C-alpha positions as CSV (number, residue, x, y, z in Angstrom):
1,X,37.1,6.4,18.4
2,X,36.2,7.2,14.8
3,X,33.2,9.2,13.7
4,X,30.9,8.2,10.9
5,X,28.1,9.8,9.0
6,X,25.1,7.5,8.6
7,X,22.3,7.9,6.0
8,X,19.2,5.9,6.4
9,X,16.6,5.7,3.6
10,X,13.2,4.1,4.3
11,X,11.3,3.0,1.3
12,X,7.6,2.4,1.8
13,X,5.7,0.6,-0.9
14,X,1.9,0.1,-1.1
15,X,-0.8,-0.3,-3.6
16,X,-3.7,2.0,-3.8
17,X,-6.6,2.1,-6.2
18,X,-8.0,5.4,-7.4
19,X,-10.4,6.5,-10.1
20,X,-9.5,9.6,-12.1
21,X,-9.4,10.8,-15.7
22,X,-5.6,10.6,-16.2
23,X,-2.5,9.1,-14.6
24,X,-1.2,12.6,-14.0
25,X,-4.3,13.7,-12.0
26,X,-4.2,10.4,-10.1
27,X,-0.6,11.1,-9.1
28,X,-1.4,14.7,-8.0
29,X,-4.4,13.4,-5.9
30,X,-2.3,10.8,-4.1
31,X,0.6,13.3,-3.6
32,X,-1.8,15.8,-2.1
33,X,-3.3,13.2,0.3
34,X,0.1,12.0,1.5
35,X,1.5,15.5,1.8
36,X,-1.6,16.6,3.9
37,X,-1.2,13.5,6.0
38,X,2.5,14.2,6.7
39,X,1.8,17.8,7.7
40,X,0.0,16.5,10.9
41,X,1.9,17.1,14.1
42,X,1.4,13.6,15.6
43,X,2.0,11.4,12.5
44,X,2.8,7.7,12.6
45,X,3.8,7.0,9.0
46,X,3.6,3.2,9.7
47,X,-0.2,3.6,10.0
48,X,-0.3,4.8,6.3
49,X,1.3,1.7,4.9
50,X,0.5,-2.0,5.4
51,X,4.1,-3.3,5.0
52,X,7.3,-2.6,6.8
53,X,9.8,-0.4,4.9
54,X,12.8,-1.5,3.0
55,X,15.8,0.0,4.8
56,X,18.9,1.2,3.0
57,X,21.8,2.2,5.2
58,X,24.9,4.0,4.0
59,X,27.9,4.6,6.3
60,X,30.8,7.0,5.5
61,X,33.8,8.1,7.5
62,X,33.2,11.6,8.8
63,X,36.1,13.8,7.5
64,X,35.2,17.0,9.4
65,X,38.2,16.7,11.7
């Protein structure tokens, strides 16, 4: 039996419209909203996005033996 280290990356993409005076401030606003949302204890991230994530999976042999 071999051991492997598996990394899974979920990439969520969505479009939001936001009014602000600059792109930098818009990015800060959205970052703040997402960060605040993720700090909740009972968070279902799938409720925040309207599409399924793109999944990237990387498998490496575990050399810790």
